[in-house]
C-alpha positions, 0 to 999 in steps of 0.5 A: 527142753532141758540141757544139763550144764556144768558150772565152773565159774569163768576165769574172767568173772573170777578175776573181776569179782576178786578185784571188786570184792577182795574180802568177799561178800555173801554170794561169793562166800556162798559159792566158794564154801557151799557150791552150786547147791542144786543140780539140773538133773534134780529138775529134769521131770519139770521140762519137756524132752523137746523144744527150745533149750531152757535156762539152767534150772539150778541157776533159776532156783538160786536166782529165786532164792537170792531175790528173796534175800534182797526182796527183789521183784522178778524184773529187778532180779533179772536186772541183777543177773545182767548187771551185778558181778557177785550174782554172775560169780555165784551163777557161774556166768560170763560177764558178757552174759545178757541174762533172760527175760524176767517172765522166765522166773514166773514160768519156772515157779509155775513149773515147780508148783505143777511138778510138786517140787517146792519141798525139794528146794529145802530138802536138797539144801538140808541134805547137803548141810547134813553131809557137811555136818552143819545139821544133825538129827536128834538135837533140839528144835523149836517151832512157832507161827505167824500170820501172813497177809494175802496179796489182796485188798481186805474187804468187808461183807458188802464189798466182798459180794459186790467184788465177787459179782464184778469179778464174775462179770469181768471174766464173762466179758472176756470169754463170752462178751456176746452172750453177756451183752445179749441180756445184761440190764443196762443199770449193771454197767453203772453198778458194777463198772467200777470197784466196789469201795467202802466210800461208795457204799450207801450210808446207814444200816437200812440202806446198806441192807437194801443194797446187799439185797440188790447185789444178791438179786443181780447175782442170782439173776446171773447164776440162773442165766448160767445154770438154768438157761438151756441156750447158755454154753455149758462151759461157762459153768466150769469157769472158776470165778463162776463157781466162786460166785455160786458158793459165795451166794450160798454163804451170804444169801438164802431163798425165802418165798422166792426172794433172795435174802441177806443172811444175818451175821449169826447165820453165816458159815464158819470163817474158814469156809467162806471166801473173803475175796474172789481174787484169792479164794484160798485166803481166809480170815484168821485171828490169833489173840488180838490180831486179825487178818485175811490170808494164811499162817506159816509155821517155822521149825528150826534147830536150836542147839547151843554152839551150832548154826540154827537152821530152818528144817521145816516150813508149813503154810496153811489157811489162816483159820487152822489152829497151831495144834493141828500142825504139830503132827504134820511137822513131826511127820515131815521131819521124820521123812527127812530123818531130822526128828529132834529129841526135844521139840520146844513149842508154845501152848498152842501146839500142845495137848494131852494126846500129842504129848503121848503120841509124839513120844511113842510114835516119833521119840520126841519130847514135846516141851511146851506149857499145857493150858491152865485149868480154866474152871472156876474152882481152879481160880478161887482159893481152896477150890476143888478143881480136877487136880484135887481128885484122886483117880483109881484107873483100875477100879474106875472110881474117883475120890473127892477131897472130902473122901467121897467116892464117885458113883458112875464112870462113863466113857464117851466122846464129846461133840468134837470126837474127843474120847473122855470119861464122865464121872458123877458123885452121889446126889445125897452125899454132895447135897449135904457136903460142907464144902459144896461151895468150893466144889460145884455151883449147882444148888441140887445136882452133884459134882460132875467131872470130865476126865481125859483118857488115863495117859493124857490126864496123867501127862497134863497133870504132870506137865502142869506141875513141872512147868512151875519149877525153875528147871522146866522154865530154864529148859523152855526158855530156849523156845524164845529164839524162834521169835527172833527167826520170825522177826528176821523173816519179816524184817529182811525177807518179807515173810509176813506178806504174800507176794503171790496169789493162792496157797500153793504160791504162798507155800513156795514163797515161804520155802524159798524164804527158808532156803534164803534164811538158811544160806544167810545164816550158814555164811554168817556162821562160816565167817564166825559171826555169833548168834545174836543175844536176846535184847533187854531194855535198859529199864528191864535190866535194872530188875533184881535177878 
């Protein structure tokens, strides 16, 4: 039961804190300049109306945030509440306050997730910053992403199926031990009684495939016992790990002539659809350039106006396999809901495509500033080649003119296999066949030139940006994006951003929101103390280069 509390700092706590920190510190300045940040009334819906009095929610939020500031475990954070003067000061506690059991923090985070209140932590802070004039809409913001490692052991395919079966057996041994013991083969205890580790696996391709077949048959035996045996309790099918086992077997095995067969790699479903570990079914395989990982991806958006404090305005945590470009529109919608849309949104090439360049401006009034991907056709890579930009498009007449002055013969709007709208354009076969510049235009010996155009607005936007991004003015404008890499570096080095502390996407999202709150508070306190923005580091050798 929640009993809202007032929060003046006790006189004795003030006196001792001032004596111990005459120049103040992060937490004392935070309390003096910003206040309590949150109110118990903000979290009323998360608590029952009857029962034992709950520890003050505004304090629990601050404790969770402060533990991220210092990368403390729940036990360490609870101990800091009991033992540290500066923590008692910011939390408005008496020096003799005994604190609470560390499990309260885990329970509170569960309440936040169950109540869908995670985003409220950041939004409430940003609202106060707006009221104080530290945060303004319609400025400049930038976004970038980084990978997040799940809090699990990375498994190969064989380890994954073995651990999935072992996890199911361990769960069934807990909730239905008698049922399991009534039929389980004796050899399973040797096979799945310990962790499935790489060093224990058979050596050689043939031996490992045989072992995979054995695990597949055992898992199918268990699934048949659960789903097809009429004497099996129906509720066993509702156990989450049983469903994970079933889906994993669909992904990794197939039935042929009544036999369980191990799938070849080429026959596997996409990585984003598969479970890599039974212990975190939300974790996915991801890759970004040369980096591969199992876990999640986090997208951070921050303000970047000159001579203003740089504050994180939005955090998006997604499955690892989702591309950056899929998050541009959700980021704009989230910023719009907070009335914090920028005038310029500076991003890297991963967040940009032709449609977004148009929709960001039309729907949100945002200039999406980022390089579009270069033309990768072979014509664009050779000297004098006739890539798409060399053709003149008459959108009204539905014709295209090639560099040799020939006009196209067909104009066919169509969607590609991914559902993207476009226009297929072809030229005359007889004209193309005798063209002297054919080697610069098409690699086909007999077919005419074929061009795939985007819709008019997208095509013109992409061509325009490709030209602009070669200019010194555009490059100077885009240089401001680089600062967000410093924010990600700060999050990784000081706040553990790149490693999930908890299991599951919902908990990882809460972790990143609290990390964003922690970074914002550290930055505001530094700003109030007059500490300037750090400058971009340049190595001594790079500094010798001619300007």
